[in-house]
C-alpha positions, 0 to 999 in steps of 0.5 A: 455496528456503526451506522450513519445515523449514530455517526451523525450524533457525534460532536464533530458533525452533529451541527454541520449542514448535510453537505458539510457532513458528507464532505467530512465523512468522505475525506481521509480520516487519520484516525482509521487504519492505513490502507496499503496498496501495491502499485505495479512496478517493473523493477530492474537492475537500475532500480536496485542500484538507484534505491540501494546505492551503487555499492550496496546495489551491486553487492546485492545483485552479485549475491543474488546472481550467485545464489541463482545458479542453484535456486530456480526461483532466484534464477527466474527472478533474476532473469525478470530483474535483468529485463526490468520485469520484476513486479513488486506489486506481486505478493509472490515477488515480495515473498521472495524478498522477505525470504532473502531478508530472512536468509541474510542476503538482503537487510530489512532496510534494503528490503523496505527501500525496495518495497517503497518503490511500489508500496502506497499508503493512504487513509480511508474516509469514514464512509469507505471504511464502513462501506456506507454511501454518504452524500447530502441526501443520505445525511438528510435521510439519516437525520430523519428528513422525509424523502 
């Protein structure tokens, strides 16, 4: 178990004043795993054309439109796409794109280009990663100061 007291013993923060330690432990930490979030994105036909280019975008849209005539999921997804309402932040929407990639309708590079419209990556802070509130007071208390 990682505790604030044990973290304060490490060389990078051990000699810093309490407020500097708090700032350091609340700053993004590139040694920690990336946190991925999905921003609400209303994808439409124009977004497909812009992300993939006019030729590849049009080819993909033609393929999906043809498949939509026999697949209810694609039919309704295509209708949402036509009204700029296909939301890439939904796991179910991304799963549909993954299935299209597996089926060879969409390349992995095309899928990734579309996902990039909604995917956000960031590094968490040490405090966030370990779910520990870190401010100057908490640092002082962890170092043994009296309250």
